[in-house]
Backbone as JSON, one array per atom type, in Angstrom:
{
  "sequence": "MLTAAEIGAIGERHATAWLRANGWRCYTDTKLPGATDIEATLGGRGILVQVKTAVYPSLPAGLTVDEKRVIVARAKYNQKEAWLVKLQIDREGALVGNITWAELT",
  "N": [[-2.38, 22.06, -6.72], [-1.76, 18.99, -5.16], [-3.32, 17.61, -2.28], [-2.21, 16.07, 0.82], [-3.92, 13.95, 1.45], [-5.1, 13.45, -1.06], [-2.83, 12.65, -2.51], [-2.17, 10.28, -1.15], [-4.52, 8.76, -1.67], [-4.4, 8.54, -4.47], [-2.05, 7.05, -4.76], [-2.86, 4.65, -3.52], [-4.82, 3.88, -5.36], [-3.23, 3.36, -7.64], [-1.66, 1.19, -6.67], [-3.69, -0.65, -6.11], [-4.74, -1.02, -8.69], [-2.55, -2.27, -9.92], [-2.42, -4.67, -8.43], [-4.97, -5.8, -9.04], [-4.68, -6.12, -11.82], [-2.96, -8.19, -11.79], [-4.4, -10.33, -10.93], [-5.37, -10.27, -8.3], [-7.88, -9.93, -5.77], [-9.18, -7.05, -4.44], [-9.6, -4.95, -1.57], [-10.15, -1.8, -0.5], [-11.17, -0.55, 1.71], [-10.49, -1.78, 4.5], [-11.75, -2.41, 6.85], [-10.57, -3.09, 9.16], [-8.92, -2.1, 12.13], [-6.17, 0.22, 12.12], [-3.21, 0.92, 10.12], [-3.32, -0.16, 7.59], [-3.74, 0.02, 4.1], [-4.75, -1.44, 1.94], [-6.4, -4.52, 1.51], [-5.87, -7.67, 0.17], [-6.61, -10.58, -1.79], [-5.65, -13.69, -3.22], [-6.4, -16.64, -4.52], [-5.78, -18.84, -1.91], [-4.21, -17.09, -0.55], [-3.55, -14.22, 1.41], [-3.04, -10.72, 1.76], [-1.95, -7.79, 3.53], [-1.61, -4.44, 2.82], [0.42, -1.63, 3.07], [0.57, 1.56, 1.78], [2.86, 3.91, 0.57], [3.24, 7.05, -0.74], [4.69, 9.53, -2.85], [5.13, 12.77, -4.34], [6.91, 13.11, -7.25], [9.95, 14.94, -7.44], [10.31, 13.95, -4.87], [10.89, 11.41, -2.39], [9.07, 8.48, -1.32], [7.94, 8.17, 2.05], [9.24, 6.1, 4.67], [8.42, 3.39, 6.91], [7.92, 3.77, 10.39], [9.55, 2.12, 13.14], [7.62, 1.32, 14.98], [5.23, 1.49, 13.42], [5.73, -0.49, 11.51], [5.91, -2.76, 13.19], [3.27, -2.9, 14.19], [1.75, -3.31, 11.84], [2.81, -5.75, 10.88], [2.21, -7.44, 13.05], [-0.59, -7.28, 13.03], [-1.14, -8.42, 10.53], [-0.15, -11.05, 10.93], [-1.87, -11.89, 12.99], [-4.26, -11.97, 11.59], [-3.72, -13.98, 9.84], [-2.34, -13.35, 7.45], [-0.11, -11.88, 5.0], [2.22, -9.2, 5.41], [2.81, -6.22, 3.64], [4.75, -3.57, 2.21], [4.29, -0.88, 0.08], [5.83, 1.31, -2.13], [5.68, 4.28, -4.01], [5.95, 6.74, -6.65], [4.38, 9.68, -7.89], [3.41, 11.98, -10.51], [2.64, 15.53, -10.71], [0.09, 15.48, -11.71], [-0.89, 13.09, -10.94], [-0.14, 10.79, -12.27], [1.59, 7.68, -12.46], [5.03, 7.51, -11.71], [7.82, 5.94, -12.81], [8.45, 2.68, -11.38], [6.41, 0.61, -9.25], [7.4, -0.16, -5.99], [7.7, -3.08, -4.14], [7.74, -4.53, -0.93], [8.08, -7.15, 1.27], [7.04, -7.3, 4.61], [8.51, -8.38, 7.54]],
  "CA": [[-1.48, 21.26, -5.92], [-2.44, 17.88, -4.51], [-3.23, 17.53, -0.82], [-1.65, 14.8, 1.3], [-4.98, 12.92, 1.33], [-5.22, 13.11, -2.48], [-1.63, 11.9, -2.89], [-2.35, 8.94, -0.6], [-5.6, 8.06, -2.39], [-3.9, 8.23, -5.81], [-1.12, 5.94, -4.6], [-3.65, 3.45, -3.26], [-5.46, 3.47, -6.62], [-2.21, 2.74, -8.49], [-1.32, -0.11, -6.1], [-4.85, -1.53, -6.31], [-4.8, -1.35, -10.12], [-1.5, -3.26, -10.17], [-2.86, -5.94, -7.85], [-6.08, -6.35, -9.84], [-4.15, -6.54, -13.12], [-2.23, -9.43, -11.56], [-5.31, -11.36, -10.47], [-5.76, -10.14, -6.89], [-9.15, -9.3, -5.39], [-8.75, -6.0, -3.52], [-10.53, -4.2, -0.74], [-9.42, -0.65, 0.01], [-11.7, -0.28, 3.04], [-10.21, -3.08, 5.1], [-12.63, -2.59, 8.01], [-9.75, -3.5, 10.29], [-8.24, -0.92, 12.65], [-4.74, 0.29, 11.84], [-2.74, 1.73, 9.01], [-3.32, -0.87, 6.32], [-4.52, 0.7, 3.07], [-5.38, -2.39, 1.03], [-6.41, -5.95, 1.82], [-6.02, -8.35, -1.11], [-6.55, -12.04, -1.76], [-5.44, -14.42, -4.47], [-6.48, -18.03, -4.09], [-5.8, -18.9, -0.45], [-3.22, -16.16, -0.02], [-4.06, -12.91, 1.76], [-2.02, -9.74, 2.11], [-2.31, -6.45, 3.99], [-0.65, -3.57, 2.14], [0.54, -0.22, 3.45], [1.06, 2.28, 0.61], [3.51, 5.2, 0.8], [3.28, 7.74, -2.03], [5.26, 10.87, -2.86], [5.13, 13.45, -5.63], [8.26, 13.18, -7.79], [11.09, 14.08, -7.18], [10.39, 13.49, -3.48], [10.83, 9.96, -2.17], [8.05, 8.09, -0.34], [8.38, 7.94, 3.43], [9.29, 4.71, 5.13], [7.63, 3.11, 8.11], [8.64, 3.78, 11.66], [9.65, 0.79, 13.75], [6.32, 1.01, 15.58], [4.26, 1.24, 12.34], [6.03, -1.81, 10.95], [5.54, -3.77, 14.19], [1.81, -2.99, 14.25], [1.24, -3.91, 10.6], [3.21, -7.16, 10.85], [1.42, -8.15, 14.07], [-1.97, -7.36, 12.54], [-1.17, -9.4, 9.45], [-0.01, -12.39, 11.52], [-3.1, -12.17, 13.72], [-5.3, -12.26, 10.6], [-3.17, -15.03, 8.98], [-2.03, -12.74, 6.16], [1.24, -11.35, 4.85], [2.29, -7.73, 5.46], [3.61, -5.66, 2.55], [4.89, -2.13, 2.06], [4.38, -0.44, -1.31], [6.28, 2.69, -2.29], [5.6, 4.74, -5.4], [5.98, 8.18, -6.9], [3.45, 10.17, -8.9], [3.68, 13.36, -10.93], [1.67, 16.5, -10.16], [-1.25, 15.15, -12.2], [-1.29, 11.81, -10.36], [0.33, 9.64, -13.06], [2.68, 6.92, -11.86], [6.38, 7.8, -12.2], [8.65, 4.77, -12.52], [7.82, 1.43, -10.98], [5.96, 0.43, -7.85], [8.31, -1.0, -5.23], [7.01, -3.94, -3.17], [8.63, -5.14, 0.05], [7.37, -7.9, 2.31], [7.43, -6.92, 5.96], [8.61, -9.55, 8.41]],
  "C": [[-2.28, 20.2, -5.17], [-2.27, 17.95, -3.0], [-2.63, 16.19, -0.44], [-2.67, 13.67, 1.16], [-5.14, 12.49, -0.12], [-4.03, 12.29, -2.95], [-1.75, 10.46, -2.4], [-3.39, 8.14, -1.36], [-5.15, 7.67, -3.8], [-2.94, 7.05, -5.74], [-1.84, 4.62, -4.36], [-4.32, 2.96, -4.54], [-4.45, 2.81, -7.55], [-1.84, 1.35, -7.98], [-2.46, -1.11, -6.3], [-4.97, -1.94, -7.77], [-3.76, -2.4, -10.47], [-1.92, -4.63, -9.66], [-3.97, -6.58, -8.68], [-5.62, -6.84, -11.2], [-3.38, -7.86, -13.01], [-3.07, -10.49, -10.87], [-5.78, -11.28, -9.04], [-7.15, -9.52, -6.77], [-8.82, -8.32, -4.27], [-9.91, -5.34, -2.8], [-9.75, -3.03, -0.16], [-9.97, -0.18, 1.35], [-11.6, -1.59, 3.79], [-11.09, -3.4, 6.3], [-11.88, -3.13, 9.22], [-9.05, -2.25, 10.81], [-6.76, -0.94, 12.29], [-4.46, 1.0, 10.54], [-2.76, 1.02, 7.66], [-4.25, -0.19, 5.33], [-5.32, -0.27, 2.22], [-5.32, -3.79, 1.63], [-6.67, -6.64, 0.49], [-5.9, -9.85, -0.93], [-6.35, -12.58, -3.17], [-5.38, -15.89, -4.1], [-6.61, -18.06, -2.58], [-4.84, -17.94, 0.21], [-3.85, -14.8, 0.25], [-2.92, -11.99, 2.16], [-2.66, -8.46, 2.64], [-1.22, -5.53, 3.47], [-0.73, -2.15, 2.7], [1.19, 0.5, 2.27], [1.64, 3.62, 1.04], [3.75, 5.84, -0.56], [3.9, 9.12, -1.85], [5.15, 11.44, -4.27], [6.59, 13.61, -6.05], [8.72, 14.62, -7.84], [11.25, 13.62, -5.74], [10.28, 11.98, -3.41], [9.75, 9.64, -1.15], [8.68, 7.86, 1.03], [8.46, 6.44, 3.7], [8.35, 4.54, 6.31], [8.51, 3.29, 9.33], [8.7, 2.35, 12.18], [8.3, 0.38, 14.33], [5.26, 0.71, 14.52], [4.48, -0.16, 11.77], [5.6, -2.92, 11.91], [4.04, -3.99, 14.22], [1.25, -3.68, 13.01], [1.58, -5.39, 10.52], [2.4, -7.97, 11.86], [-0.03, -8.33, 13.62], [-2.12, -8.39, 11.44], [-1.08, -10.82, 10.01], [-1.28, -12.81, 12.23], [-4.21, -12.59, 12.76], [-4.85, -13.31, 9.57], [-2.96, -14.53, 7.55], [-0.57, -12.3, 6.15], [1.16, -9.83, 4.9], [3.24, -7.24, 4.38], [3.62, -4.14, 2.62], [5.07, -1.83, 0.58], [4.84, 1.01, -1.3], [6.18, 3.06, -3.77], [5.63, 6.25, -5.45], [4.97, 8.5, -8.0], [3.91, 11.55, -9.35], [2.57, 14.26, -10.39], [0.25, 16.28, -10.65], [-1.74, 13.81, -11.67], [-0.86, 10.59, -11.15], [1.51, 8.98, -12.35], [4.0, 7.3, -12.52], [7.24, 6.6, -11.83], [7.83, 3.56, -12.12], [7.35, 1.47, -9.54], [6.94, -0.52, -7.2], [7.54, -1.76, -4.17], [8.03, -4.56, -2.23], [7.79, -5.87, 1.09], [7.92, -7.5, 3.67], [7.42, -8.16, 6.84], [9.01, -9.13, 9.81]]
}
């Protein structure tokens, strides 16, 4: 059985793989305080990504109002966009379905 930390790390790897496959340069250790899992750049565009992962059939958690406020403020302060990624994995860590991307404003 996967631990919560393993589930989170697997989700981050899937999101990072998707970003890299689409031309983004990714950093999973953002070196910035807060809940952001991935920092990515493409050209002059920068994004901070929070990843929420669940083992199928469970659904990924959402963000609390405070979590969203902190991530959006941090992104604005760093002149980046804030994004939430939700995905599901199976018990072996394979992606189930599609990754859902939502810009946080």
